[in-house]
N, C-alpha and C positions, 0 to 999 in steps of 0.2 A: 504493499500499500504506499509505504514511504517513497519507493521509486516512482510510482505513478504520480504522486503529488509533486515530486521533484521534477518529473518530465513536464507536467502541466505548468509549473512555475517557470521552467526554462522556456517553454513555448510562449508563454505570456510575455516574458522579459524580451524575447526576440521580437515579438510583435510591437511592443512598446518602443523598442529601439528603432524599428523600421518606421513607425508613425512619427517619432521624434525626428528622424532624418528627413522625412517628407515634409514635416512642418517647418524645419530649418530651410529647406530648399524653397518652400513657398514664401517664407519671410524674405529670403534673399531676392527672389523674383519680384515680390511686391515692392521692395526697396528700389530695385533697378527701374521698375515701371514707374514709380512715383517720381524718380529723378528725370526720367524721360518725358513724362507729361508736364513736369514743371518747366523743362527747357522748351518744349513745344509751346506751352502757354506763354512764356515770356517772349520768345522770339517771334512766333507767327500770330498768336491770337491777342496779345495785349492783356491788360489787367482786368477787362470787363468780363472775361469768360471763366471766372472762378467757380461758378456754380457748375458749368459744364465739366470742368476739370474734376470736381468732386464726384459727379455722377459717373464719369468715365472710370475714375479710380476705383469707385465702389464696385462697378460692374467688372472691372479687371480683377479685383481681389476675389469677387465671388466665383469667377470662372477658374482662376488659378486654384482656389481652395477646393472647388469641386473636382477638378482634374486630379489634384494631389491626393485627396482623401478617398476618392471613389475607386482608385486603382488598387487592385490587389496584385502584388508582385508574384511572379512565378519563380523568382530567385529564392534560393535557400536550400535547406536539407529536407528531404521528403522520404517517408517511409510508406511503401506501397504494397498492395496485394493484388495479384492477377487471379481472378476467380475462374477455375476450370472444373468441369465435372469430375475429373479423375485426380483432383487435389490442387489446392491453391499454391501459387508461387509467390514467395515473399521477396521483395527487392527494395533497395534504397538507391536514391539518386540525389545529386546536387546540381543545381543550375546556378550559373553566375554570368556576369557580363564578361565579354571578351572584345577584342578589336573588331571582330566581324559580326558582333551582335550578342549572341548567347552561346555559352558552351556548357558542357556538363560531364559528370562522371556517374556511372551506373554500376551497381553490384547486385548480383542475384544470389540469394541465400548467403552463405558464408564465403563465397568466391570473392577474390580481390576486385576492387573498382577498376573499370575500364572507361576510356573516353566514349562519350555518346556521339559517335560519328554521324549518326542519322538525325540528330536533334534539330527540330525546326520549331521556333517560337514565333507566334504571331499574336501580340497582345496578351490575352489571357488564355490562348490555346496553345497546345504543344503536340508534337508528333515525334516519336522515336521508335527504335526497334529494340527488343529485348530477346536475347537468345538463351534458352533453357531447355533441358530434357530433349535435346536433338531437334528442337523446333525453333523457328523465328516468329515472334509475335510482333505485329505492327500495331502499336498503341497510338491512340489519339484521344485527347481529352481537354478539359478546361478547368481552370481554377475558379471556385466560387465559395464564398464563405470560408476561406482559408483551407480548402481541401480541393484535391483534384478528383474528378470522376470522368470516366471515359469508357470507350469500347476497344476491343482488339480483334484482330483476324490473324490467324496463323498461316504458315505456308502450305497447310493442307485444306484451308478454306473454312476451318472451324472458327467460331466467333464467341465472344463473351464480354465481360466487363472487368474494369479494374478501378481502384481508388487509391489515393495516397493522402496522408496527413503530414503537416510539418513535423519534422523530427527535431529533437532538442539539440543534437550535434551530429556531425558526420560520423559514419561508421568506418 
């Protein structure tokens, strides 16, 4: 029970850190936007457009805050289960930013992690391949409410579902 509480606390701490980082990024963007609006106001519009500046600034803050806090990141450490009729497959993966977009590592069961060569990230959606038990599973899914859910199809044409939750730390 103690390890479950510890895991939940770690996940909550990670979510708080991510939210804090998004809030700091939003604050920096708001500060930059305010300076830009002030410059435009002083140079092009003159002093009489103060009310318009306030309205534009409030609208910009609302848009930036909505974008920052409504996005759920696919980045992080995830613990997943691929459901199959003849036994579930446990796996864990990590997704992080890279020069080319996103990259990741995947480990099935107790096997060592390997690069996710087929990883494709598009907003909240991901696709990647998982090889286990002499089969290749093509997974696709999306993150919602801090969990991934999705479907898979293997190289024999069988299909099923999979899910993953944030993991406290990489394995």
